[in-house]
C-alpha positions in Angstrom: 30.5 13.4 -25.4 31.0 9.8 -24.1 31.1 11.2 -20.5 27.6 12.8 -21.0 26.1 9.6 -22.4 27.5 7.6 -19.4 26.2 10.2 -17.0 22.7 10.2 -18.6 22.7 6.4 -18.6 23.7 6.3 -14.9 21.1 8.8 -13.9 18.4 6.8 -15.8 19.5 3.6 -14.0 19.4 5.2 -10.6 15.9 6.6 -11.3 14.7 3.1 -12.3 16.3 1.4 -9.4 14.1 3.0 -6.8 12.4 0.5 -4.5 9.3 2.6 -4.1 6.4 2.0 -6.5 4.4 4.7 -8.1 1.7 4.6 -5.5 4.2 5.6 -2.8 5.3 8.5 -5.0 1.8 9.7 -5.8 0.2 9.1 -2.4 2.8 9.4 0.3 -0.1 9.8 2.9 -0.9 6.1 2.4 2.6 5.0 3.4 3.0 4.0 7.1 5.4 6.1 9.1 7.1 3.1 10.8 9.2 0.5 9.0 7.6 -3.0 9.5 4.1 -1.5 9.7 1.3 -1.3 7.2 -1.4 1.1 6.3 -4.7 -0.7 5.7 -7.3 0.9 3.4 -10.7 -0.9 3.6 -13.3 0.0 1.0 -16.9 -1.0 1.6 -16.1 -2.7 4.9 -15.6 -1.0 8.3 -12.4 -2.6 9.7 -11.5 -1.6 13.2 -8.3 -2.4 15.2 -10.1 -5.1 17.2 -10.9 -7.1 14.0 -7.1 -7.4 13.3 -6.1 -7.9 16.9 -8.4 -10.8 17.5 -6.8 -12.5 14.5 -3.2 -11.8 15.8 -2.3 -9.0 13.4 -0.8 -6.0 15.2 1.5 -4.2 12.8 -1.1 -2.0 11.1 -1.3 1.7 11.7 -3.4 3.5 10.5 -6.6 1.9 9.3 -8.5 4.0 6.7 -12.1 3.1 5.9 -13.8 4.3 2.8 -17.5 3.8 2.0 -17.5 3.6 -1.8 -15.3 2.4 -4.7 -16.3 5.5 -6.6 -15.2 7.9 -3.8 -11.9 6.0 -3.4 -11.2 6.0 -7.1 -11.9 9.7 -7.3 -9.4 10.4 -4.5 -6.8 7.8 -5.7 -7.2 7.3 -9.5 -3.8 5.7 -9.9 -4.8 2.6 -7.8 -8.2 1.7 -9.4 -10.4 -0.5 -7.3 -13.1 -2.3 -9.2 -15.5 -3.6 -6.5 -16.1 -3.7 -2.8 -15.2 -5.0 -0.3 -11.6 -4.3 -1.2 -8.5 -4.2 1.0 -5.2 -2.5 0.3 -2.1 -2.9 2.4 0.7 -0.4 2.0 4.3 -0.8 3.4 7.3 1.6 3.1 7.7 0.7 -0.5 4.1 1.2 -1.7 1.2 -1.1 -2.4 2.0 -4.5 -0.8 -1.4 -6.2 -1.3 -4.7 -5.5 -3.2 -7.4 -8.0 -2.5 -11.1 -8.6 -1.9 -10.4 -11.1 0.9 -10.0 -9.9 4.5 -8.4 -13.3 5.3 -5.7 -12.6 2.8 -4.9 -9.4 4.6 -4.7 -11.2 7.9 -2.5 -14.0 6.4 0.0 -11.5 5.0 0.1 -9.6 8.3 0.6 -12.7 10.4 3.4 -14.0 8.1 5.2 -10.7 8.3 5.1 -10.7 12.1 7.0 -14.0 12.4 
């Protein structure tokens, strides 16, 4: 009986120790394919590659632009965005940043590249 309890406890700890957050589990399409890169989701703002490149941020691929908060929340209810503009950065582990400031996005990206 003790062996089963230890086995169950071990399996529970292994499941809890996963480095990926729930967003990565629910929406793997938002996770970048390459380690060290980010997926940027922009809601209510049309971000293009040149916007990031002129500010020195190059480790984003892909960029996903969505028009409305309502449409985004319908597609991704686990994330819940409240207002636009909103910017979400995803890395290999899941949601890395959720903000309403494009400058915060650039700051995080530039700090990661150094």
